[in-house]
MISEFI-835856 format. One record per residue (C-alpha): chain; x, y, z. Coordinates in Angstrom, 2 decimals, always signed. Layout:
% residues N
chain,x,y,z
A,X,Y,Z
...
//
This chain:
% residues 134
chain,x,y,z
A,+5.24,+23.47,-10.33
A,+2.97,+25.92,-9.11
A,+3.12,+23.61,-6.03
A,+6.93,+24.20,-5.94
A,+6.21,+27.79,-6.28
A,+3.77,+28.57,-3.41
A,+6.06,+25.91,-1.06
A,+8.43,+28.83,-1.51
A,+6.54,+31.53,-0.91
A,+4.96,+30.26,+2.16
A,+8.52,+29.04,+3.34
A,+11.21,+31.39,+2.33
A,+14.09,+29.80,+4.78
A,+13.15,+26.87,+3.76
A,+15.76,+25.50,+1.00
A,+15.30,+22.51,-1.39
A,+17.70,+19.76,-0.70
A,+19.68,+17.20,-3.65
A,+16.80,+14.56,-3.00
A,+13.91,+17.37,-3.32
A,+16.07,+18.77,-6.23
A,+15.85,+15.47,-8.20
A,+12.00,+14.78,-7.41
A,+11.49,+18.52,-9.44
A,+13.51,+17.52,-11.84
A,+11.77,+14.29,-12.36
A,+8.37,+15.66,-12.21
A,+9.75,+18.19,-15.25
A,+11.00,+15.19,-17.38
A,+8.18,+12.63,-16.69
A,+6.80,+11.59,-20.00
A,+2.97,+13.02,-21.21
A,+0.68,+10.34,-20.07
A,-2.35,+8.47,-21.98
A,-4.99,+10.19,-19.70
A,-4.69,+13.49,-17.49
A,-7.07,+11.88,-15.02
A,-5.28,+9.04,-13.75
A,-5.81,+7.34,-10.61
A,-2.26,+6.78,-8.44
A,-2.79,+3.23,-9.15
A,-3.02,+3.45,-13.07
A,-0.16,+5.89,-12.69
A,+2.15,+3.29,-11.11
A,+0.95,+0.45,-13.61
A,+1.76,+2.84,-16.35
A,+5.49,+3.64,-14.88
A,+5.84,-0.66,-14.93
A,+4.49,-1.34,-17.83
A,+6.71,+1.17,-19.67
A,+9.61,+0.05,-17.65
A,+10.09,+3.44,-16.21
A,+10.82,+2.60,-12.59
A,+14.62,+2.69,-12.49
A,+14.37,+6.50,-14.31
A,+11.77,+7.94,-12.01
A,+12.58,+5.52,-8.70
A,+11.13,+9.24,-6.85
A,+7.51,+9.07,-8.62
A,+7.29,+5.29,-7.98
A,+8.33,+5.52,-4.02
A,+6.07,+8.12,-4.04
A,+2.88,+6.59,-5.80
A,+3.63,+3.47,-3.56
A,+3.32,+5.63,-0.17
A,+0.05,+7.21,-1.21
A,-1.75,+3.94,-2.15
A,-0.73,+2.79,+1.01
A,-2.13,+5.84,+2.88
A,-5.52,+5.59,+4.25
A,-8.70,+7.02,+2.38
A,-9.90,+8.51,+5.71
A,-9.04,+9.18,+9.12
A,-12.04,+6.94,+9.82
A,-10.07,+3.76,+8.37
A,-7.22,+3.94,+10.45
A,-9.26,+4.31,+13.65
A,-11.40,+1.38,+12.48
A,-8.11,-0.92,+12.11
A,-7.01,+0.31,+15.59
A,-10.46,-0.60,+17.19
A,-10.78,-4.16,+15.16
A,-6.82,-4.82,+16.85
A,-8.10,-3.96,+20.00
A,-10.69,-6.19,+20.18
A,-8.91,-8.95,+18.55
A,-6.30,-8.51,+21.53
A,-8.87,-8.12,+24.04
A,-10.73,-11.64,+23.12
A,-7.40,-13.35,+22.81
A,-4.78,-11.99,+24.81
A,-1.09,-12.82,+24.29
A,-1.64,-15.94,+23.62
A,-0.81,-15.89,+19.92
A,+1.94,-14.99,+17.84
A,+2.61,-11.37,+15.76
A,+2.61,-12.85,+12.82
A,-1.15,-14.60,+13.48
A,-2.36,-11.73,+15.36
A,-1.42,-9.78,+11.95
A,-3.35,-12.36,+9.75
A,-6.38,-11.88,+12.17
A,-6.67,-8.17,+12.42
A,-6.26,-8.00,+8.08
A,-9.19,-10.58,+8.19
A,-11.21,-8.45,+10.49
A,-10.42,-5.56,+8.82
A,-11.55,-6.75,+5.31
A,-14.55,-8.53,+6.27
A,-16.49,-8.10,+3.90
A,-13.26,-9.83,+1.52
A,-13.08,-12.55,+3.53
A,-16.79,-13.35,+3.62
A,-16.19,-14.18,+0.17
A,-13.78,-16.86,+0.58
A,-14.58,-20.52,+0.22
A,-13.84,-22.58,+3.27
A,-13.91,-25.83,+1.30
A,-11.37,-24.19,-1.03
A,-8.90,-23.43,+1.46
A,-8.82,-26.23,+3.67
A,-8.23,-28.67,+0.36
A,-5.55,-26.34,-0.56
A,-4.33,-26.68,+3.10
A,-4.89,-30.27,+2.83
A,-2.91,-30.65,-0.56
A,+0.31,-28.31,+0.81
A,+0.41,-30.44,+4.26
A,-0.24,-33.99,+2.95
A,+2.14,-36.22,+4.70
A,+0.99,-39.46,+3.21
A,+3.31,-41.19,+0.56
A,+2.13,-42.59,-2.49
A,+3.70,-45.73,-3.81
//
């Protein structure tokens, strides 16, 4: 609530709209948390485990947005530079879906290195098998 008070002092001509009032009311009514130092992910998990998502839709939305924001500006810049490298290399010979997939793999290359290619190939082969067994 302190943030709201500071907001009113900084912007005296600004009025809180109806959705903002609902958000403030939800904050006032939010249940006591098991820990005061919860991460955003832990808080979102808490809301889903206690089935509070319908009661606190604005908090859930704010938490989901907060979890998708890049931690640093460098992270967002790295994403764009990787995309530029991929586009330069392959130009426009691929679909948007494939470009997005390659960008994700390139940005998260440490995770991609841990994937077993044999497992991926076996999984692909089992899904795309065209032989009919009699």
